[in-house]
N, C-alpha and C positions, 0 to 999 in steps of 0.2 A: 553574492549571491547574498552573505549578510553584510549588517555596517561594520566598521572599524571603532570601536573606541579611541580613547587619548588609549588606553595602554596595547594597542591593534591587533588584542581576539577579535575575534568575529563574533558575532551574533545576529543571531533569524530574530526577523520584526519581521508583522505581520506584515508589513508590507511586500517583502522579499515576494519574487513570483511562484505561483510555482512548478513543479521539477520537471520538465520536459520527460515526455515518453520515453523511453531504450529498449525499441522490439528488438537490436543485435546482441539481444544477453541473452544467448542460449543458457539451455540445462547444463547440469554439468553431466558428467558422464554418471552407469552406472560402475560400482566396482563392488570386488568380492570384500574388500577392507575399507570404507569409505569413512569421513570423518567431517568432524564439525563444516568446514569449509565447505565439503557440497552442500548440505544441509543447507547455511547461507545459501552458497548457492543455487538451491533451491527453489528459496524464500524468494530474492531478490530476480529473478526470469519467469516466475510467477506460476511455476510450476504445483503450489500451492493454492491458490490459488486466494492467497489471501490480499493481493495488491495488488496491481499493476505492474509488467516490467523496469524494472526501475533500481539503482546502487540504494539499498538502506545504508544508510552510515549507521550502527549503532557507538554507542559510547567504548565498551567492549566487545570485544567478539563471542559468540557463540561460544560457549565449553569455556572459557575464562575460570567462570566463578568454580567451575566446578574442576579441576587444570588445580589450579591454587589453595579448593578444598585436599589436596593428594588425590582426591578419584575422578580422573578426565574418561570421559567415557570411552564407553569402547566400542573399537566398532558395531558391534553385535544393536547394542545400546541405538548408533548413528544410525541402522541400516535398519533398524526397527521404526525408528522416530520418520526418516524417508518416508516408507514404505506408508503409517497410519500420513502425515502429511501430507502423499500427492492428493489433487482433487482431482477430479474425474473432466474431460470437457467441459463439462454441461454449466460446472461449477468455475469452472475458467473462464468460460464466456461470460457469466453472469459477473466477473471483479472484472468488466475490462467496462467501467465506466461511461466512457464517449462513445461508444463502438459502435454498435448498433441502430443507438438507443440516445441519435439525438436530438432529434422531439421531442424529450423529457420535456427539457428545462422551459421550452418556452410552453407549452400546452399545463406545465403545475405556471408556473404566470400566466397566462390567459387564461387562469381558473377561478385564482387570488387577485387578476387585477379586474373580472367582472363579477366577483363576489364583493369584490372593492365600491364598481361604482354602484354593484346593487341594493349595498348599504346607504351610498353616498344620494343617491335618486332618492330611497326611501324617506331618509332621513329628513330631505326637501320636501317631500312632498307632503311631510305629515307639518313640521311647522307650516 
């Protein structure tokens, strides 16, 4: 995905393709003692409605800062976060950028093109 520099480290460039959708990601099961990995699974599976189902590579796992500070999140806090972050089906459907609305980008580009054409024709007529 990224290019290698002389040191061999990966870095992302603007020309890298967008990651492919991974519809096989499943929501983690509910648990009496949830952990931050399940919360991360909720985010990756699209359950929160923030993004499409795709693995989100983070620099640090959720809860790392809290653990380093000596106060890891309790299962009750994680359960509350999972409950509060869960999105409705309507919100999840709206988070699907190309699902049922594949016509929006062509429509947008058509409107922008029409406006540009009107402006150019208007400038030619005024001269």
